[in-house]
N, C-alpha and C positions, 0 to 999 in steps of 0.2 A: 684694335683688337678688344673684343669684350672680355669681361671678367669671366663669363661663361666658357668662352673660347680658351682663354689662358687656363683655366681650371682643368679643362678636358685634356688639354696637351700635356699639362704638368702631371696630373694623374697617370696618364698613360705611360709617361717616361719613368715615373717612379716605380709603377707596379712592375715595368720590365726590368728595371735596374735591382728592385728588390728579389726578383725571382731568379737573376742570374745565377746566384750562388748555389741555392737548393737544387735547381734543376741541373746545373752544371756538374755538381757533386753526384747526383742521382745518375746522370749519363757516365760519368766517370765510372761509378760502381758497376754499371751494367756492363760496360765493355771491357773493364779489368776482372770480371767475373767475380766481384766481390759480392757480399750478401746484400739483398734489397727486400723489401717488403712483399713484393710479388713473386718471390721464388719458389714459394709452395704451389703456385698455381702454374707458374710459366715453365719451370724446370722439366717436368713430366712431358708437357707438349713439346718442348724443344728436343728432349731425347727421343720422342716419337717421330719427329720430323727428320732427325738426323738418320733414324733407322730407315725410314720409309725412303729417304732420297740417297741412301748410301754415302753419307758425308761421315768423314772421320774428323771430329773436332779438334783432335790433337795435332793434326797436321796443318802447318802453317804455309803461306805461300809467299813467293818473293814478288817484287812489283810487275813483273812481265805476267806471272801466273794470276795474279789478283785483277790485272787489267783483262786479260782474256776471259776470266769468270764474269767480270762486270759487263764486257761487251756482248759475250755469248748470252748472258741472261737477258740483257736488254733487246737483243735481237729476237729471242725466242718470245718475249713478252709481246713485242711488235707484231710479229707474224701471228700470234694468237689474237691479239686484238684485231688485226686486219681481218682475220677469218670471221670474227664474231660480226663484225660491221658490214662485210659483204654478205653475210648470210642472215642478217637480221630479219628480214621479212619472213623467213621460215621458222623463226624462233619465237618463243612466248612473249606475250605483252606488246604486239606490234598492232598498231592501229591503223591500216593504211588510210582511213578516211582524213587522219590528221597527221600522220608522219609522210608528208608530201614531198619532202626534199630527196631527190635520188642521191645515193651515196655511190658516187661514181668511182672508179678505181684510184684515181690521182686524190680525189677527196679522202676517201677511206685510208690511203697511206699517209697522206698528210697528217690525218687525225692519229693514226696509230703511232707515228713517228712522235707527234705532239705530246701525247700522253706518256708514251714511255720515256721520254726524256724531262718530264715535269714542266714542259711548255705550256701544254694545253690550249694552245692556239686553236682557236675555233672558228673556221670558215664557214659556219652553219648556224642556224637557231636551233638550240637544243630540243625544244618542245615540239618542233616541226619535223625534226629528223631522228632523234634517237628513241627507240624503244626503251621500256623499263629494263628488259634485259641486258640491252647493251649499255645502258647507264649503269646497272648495278654489277653484272658480271664482268663486263668490259672496262668502263671507265673508272668506276669506283675501285674495283680491284686493282687495277693499273696505277691509281693515286697512290695506294698503299704500297705496292711493291716497287714503283719507281722512286717515292720519297724515302723509302727504306734503303734502296740501292744508293742513293745519293748520300745519305747519312753513313752508310758503311764505307764509301769512298773517302769521305771526310775524316773518319775516325782512323782509317788506315792511313791517310796522310800524317795525321797528327803522331801515330805510333812511329813512322819512319822518322820524324823530327825527334822523337823523344828517345828512341833506342840509339845504342852505340855498338859498334862491331857485331851487327846482326844484318843478316840478309833478308829477313822477312818482314812482312807488314801486317801478318795476322791471316785469318781465314775469311774470305768473301762471304761465304755461305753461313758461317757463324755470326759474322757482324750483321748480316742481312736478317737473319732469323731473330736475332735479339733486338734488333732496331724495330722489327714488326711486334713480337710478343711484349717486350718490356715498355716500349715507349709509345709507338703509334696506335696500337689496338687500344690500350687503356685510355689514352687521351681522346681517341675518336669516340669510344663508348660514352665517356662522360661528357664530351661537347655535344654529341648528338642528342642525348637526353635533356640537355639544356636547351638545345634549339627546338625541340619538340615542345618543351615548356613554354618557349616564347611564341609558339605558333607556326613553326616549320611543319609542312606535311610530311609524313612518313607512311605512304600506303600505296597500294597496288591498283587503285580504283581507276575506271575508266574515266575520260575526260567529261567534264560536267558541261553541259549546254544551258545557259541561263539566258532569260529574257530581261533586257533593260527596261526602264521605265519609258522609254521611247518605242519600245516593242521590237528592238534589234536584237538578233541572236548573237550571243557573246559565248566563246568557247574558253573554259577556265581549265588549264592543264592540271593534272595530279601527279602523283608519283612518290618514289622513295628519296625525297629531297634531302631530309636531314642527314642520311647516311653519306651521301656525296658531298654535302657542304661542308661538314666539319673536316674531313680528311683532305679536301682540296687547299684548305687553309693550313692545316697542322702539318701536312707534308709538303707546304710550299708548292703546290701544284698550280693552283688557280683554276680557271674554266668553270663555267656554270651550268646548271641542270637547266636553266632558261636562258633565253637570248640576252636578257638585261642583266643577267650575271648578278652581283650584289647588290644592284639596284632594286631587284625584283621582290616584292613585298613577301613571297613565299620563301625565298632564299634568306632574307634579312629583313624582318618584320619590324623590328623596334629598334630605337637608338641604343638600347643595351645589348641587343644581339649584335649591332653594328660594332660596338666598342669591344666586345669580347671576342668576335670573329677576328678582329684586327689584332688583338692580343695573341690569339693563337697562332699567327701568321709569324709573329716576330719572337716569341719566347723562346723557342728551341734554338734557332739560328744564335740569338743573342747568348743564350746559356752555353753554348759551345765553346764560347772564348774561355769561360771557366773551366770547362772540360780541358781545353788545351793546356791552360795553365797548371792544371793539376797533372795531366800526364807528362808534361815536360819538366814538373818539380819547380815550378817558378810562376806563382799566381799573378806576380806584377806584370809578367808578359801577357797574359790573358787579360789582365785588367786595362793595360795600355791600349790593346785592340778594341776592347769594348768602348773605351772613352772615345777613341778616334771615330768609331762607328756612330756613337751617340751624338758627337758634335757635328758631323756631317749631316746626320739625320735631322737635328734640330734646325741647323741652317737652312735646309730645304723645306722645313715645315714653316719656318717664321716667313721665308721668302714667298712660298705659295700662299699662304694665307693673306699676306699684304697684297699680292697680285689680284687674288680673287675677291677681295673685300671691295675692289673698285670695278665698276662697270665698264663695258667697251668704251673708249674714249670717243669714239664716233656718235655715241648717243648722248645727246645734249639734254638738259632740263630734267634729268631724273635724279633724284636724292638717293645716293646708294649707301648713306651713312646708316648703321644699326640703330634701332630705337624700340621702344615698347611695343610698337605697332607692326615692326618689320625687322627681319634679319640683317637686310641690305646685302650689298654686294652683287656678285655675278651669280645669280641663281639659275642661269640657263643649263640645263643637263644634269642638274643635282636634285637629288630627292629632298623635298622640304621637310621630311621628318627628320633628316640628319643635319640640315642647315649647312651653312658654309664650313663650319668646323669638322663636322663629321665627314664630309666629302673631301675636304682637303688632307685630313688625317688619313682617309682610306687611299687617296692618290698618293701621298708620300710613301705610306706602308707597302702598298702593292708595287710601286716602281722601284722601291729599294731591295726588294725581294724577288724570288723567282715565282711570285704568286699574283698573277694577273687579275685577282678577283675584284675588280672595280666595282665601286657603289655607285658611279656617277658615269657620264659620257664624258670621256677624254677629250673628245674632239671639241667639246664646249667649253673647256677652261680657256681662259685669256691666253694671249700669245706667250706671255712670260710664265703663266702657270704651266702651260703645256712644255716650255723650256725646261722647267724644273723637273718635270716628269722625265723627258728625254735625257737631261744630264744624269739623273739617277741610274737610268739604263745603261748610259754610255760608261759610266764608271766602273761597270763590270762586276756587279754583284759584291762589292767590298763592304756595303753598308748593310750588315745583317745577311742579305743574300739567300740563296737556297739552302735547303736542309743538308749541311755537310759541305756543299760545294761553295757556300759564301765565305765559310771560314778559310778554306784553302786558297780562294781568291784574293782575300785580304794578307795572308801570310806571304804568298807568291809576290804580291806587290811589295809587301815589307821587305822582301829578299831583294828586290830591285833598288830599293832605297838604300839598303846596307851597301849593295855593290857600288852605287854611285858614291856613297860617303866614303867607301874605301879607295876608290879612285881619287877623290880629293884630297886625301891624306897619304897617298902612296903606299897603301898598305892592303894585302890580300884581306878581301872582306870576311866577315865571319857573323855567323847567326847561330845563337844557341850554343856557342862554343864549337862550332864546326865549320871549315873552310867552304867557301863558295868559289870552287874552282872551274876550270874550263867547262868541264862536263856539266856541271851544275847551271853554269852561265848560259850554255847553250838551251837548256830546258826553259830558263827564265825569258830568254829572248823568244823562243818559240811561243811561249805563253802569252807574253807581252803583245806580240805581232799579230796574232790569231784574230783577236777582236777587231782592230781597225782594218785589217785587210779583207776579212770576211764582209763586215758591214759595209764599208765604203765601196768595196767592189761590186757587192750586189746591188746597192743604191745606183751606183753608175750604170749598171746594166738596165735597171728599171726605168731611169729616167731618160735613157737614150735610146729606148725601144718602144714601138707602138703598144705592144702588148702590155709594157710596164705602165705606160700613161694612160692606156684605156680604162684602168680600174680606178682613176680618179674620178669618181662619179659626181661630186659637187664641188671641189675646189681644185684650182690650178696655182700657178705663181709659188710663192714662199710656203703657203700653207699646205699645198700639194706636196712639195718636197719634204715638208716635216711629216706629213702623213706616211711617206714612203720610208724614210729613214728610221722612223718611229717604229713602224712595222718589224724591219730587219733587226733593230737593236732589240726589240722585245723579243724576238725568236731567238736571237743569239744568247741573250740573258736567260734564256728558258722561262720567260715572263708570261707572254701569252695575251697581254692586253693590246688593244689598238686604237687608233683613231677611226671612227666609224666612216669617214669619208673615202677610205680606201677599200675597195672591193676585193678581198682576198680569195673569192670563190672562183678562181680561174686556175687553169693548167699552168699558167705561168707562175702566178704566186704560189701555187700549191708545191710547184718543184723548188722555187728559190727559197721560200721559207722553211721548207724541209731541209735544205742545204744548211741554212743559218742555225736551225735547232740543232743539228747533228754536230756542227762545228762547235756550238756553244756547249754542247754536253761531252762529247769525246774528245774535241780538239783541245779542250782546256784540262780535261781529266787525265789524260794520256802524260803530257809533260810534267804535270802535278806529281803523279804518282811516280814516275821516274825519278824526279827531283828528290822526293821523299826516299825512294830506294838508295840512292846515292847517299843521301845523308845518313840512312841508317847503318850503312856499312862503315862510316867514320868513327873514330873514338873522340870523345868529347875532350877539349883541351882547356885547362884551367884560365881564367881571364887575366890579361895582363894590362899594363899600363896604357898600351896602345889600342885595347879593345873597345869597340864602340858599344855602350851600353844601350841595349835595344828595349829597355823597360823604363828609360827616363823621360821626363817631360820634353826634353829637346827633341828627343828621337821622335815622339808623337807629333811635335810640330814639323819636323821633317817629313814624316810620312804623310802627313795632312796636306802639305805644300806640294809634295811629289804627285799626290793623287790628282790635285787640281790642276797642276802645270801640264802633267802628261795627258790627261783628258783635253785640255784646251789645244795642246799642240797637235793631237791626233784628230780632232772634230771641230776645231774653231772656225774654219771655212764653211763647212757645211751648216753648222749652227748659225753663222752669220747669214747666209743665204735662206735660211729657213725662218725660225721663230724670232730671231733679232730683226731681220729685215722686215717681217711682218708687222712687229711693233713699231718699227720706225715709220713705215708706211701709214700707220693708224694716227700718227702724232702729226702728219703733214695736212 
């Protein structure tokens, strides 16, 4: 590892860590309705929205009502986006000579579900498919709304853990509105101005046709890229204006833009750990979760860098060592302006969150590098994760660890002074099984049917298996990135990936919010000599070990047949 690589990684980690406390405190004040610097601008708009929508901000919801509002809102957003996509040829800024990919009913439905669940799985090339109207009014708007809805659910989950003898979790419409006005809109405005300064286009011009030095015609797409680019990262959505996503020079023109776009993905999910600590009145609980996330993040970063710093072992006689004349390593599928470290940081950040804004070709990483990406997805959004959803993923996992620790000492498990009884355990089990059952079942269907195998356009064998399970794991994690060797633009994969997206969004949110509702009804008991301290170093070790062991038990066979076997075949 070069000094420059180490400095970039360390700087990224330091900036995220420094921002956790102020950003976490700001979000705490926003959702607890304390005074903030933006109140003078946002409160009048908030009041106008409530009057227009007929929302009574003083009425709170129980877990069932909150879930119903969340699901109905997501359904309405999906239908509106589906309508826009189906009618885009009749709407403004549609260029039939360039937008040549037909938006079939199944592709439109897959895309609508994708953006309403923050997955932004794109089985199409954006510049050849989506009009400016679809990009701005459809996809960009949905990036704001879906990101805000996920944050609202995460905040409601925290409230449920923090409250006692209370049947409500807050008001979904209030949390949604405050997420938009106080957090996502200001952040997107500042971020988009920075991207425009770095060279990201923000226009509604027609595509430019230029002639190369050889006389060939080249079509250069234009569009309102900056507006979509920042919110796809800030709202942990992912998805690109262009097919190349974060590797396209119009989306990500410089190493500085790459670094700050990756920061925008992680900052809010990381800061929510501090918000959690403040809301439960125990900051050490929040910091413990953050340090566990950061430890796993760093392990993945180091492992992936070491794997990518070496070339394919089947290639002989090539010097892969970094030097003043070359960056060295496996540069296939990577942007040379980002080098190894920029692409590795991008891969680890995006695979650890629900933001598939990849800045390189995932399919071109080494087998072990691809394994790191896949394991990050299979961990279940616990390392930062999606906006709001990542935090409750980590806490639900921590609740499982508490339950197992309680079984080992023969004591009813407790978390934050509340019992984890039979009803809570049922929600935990449902939550824990949803991921493996969904991902492995869909993978089994794909590899055992002609329609599933037909989409492996370039690779079979272990790498083909990796491409398939990576696609379903990405969709379930509401991430959206994919190995390019899997053709997802088929009816078969449009249906199955849609199933994975909905399971990852609603199949996890439902038991998590019910769990929070059960917790909010309990009264907090004072700690006793037998209480397991869930803010200690030993519990952090237990939680980390539990995450690794459970993931291995669930997915080790398929990982062995996929990327691990591929690496072993290279060595023979």
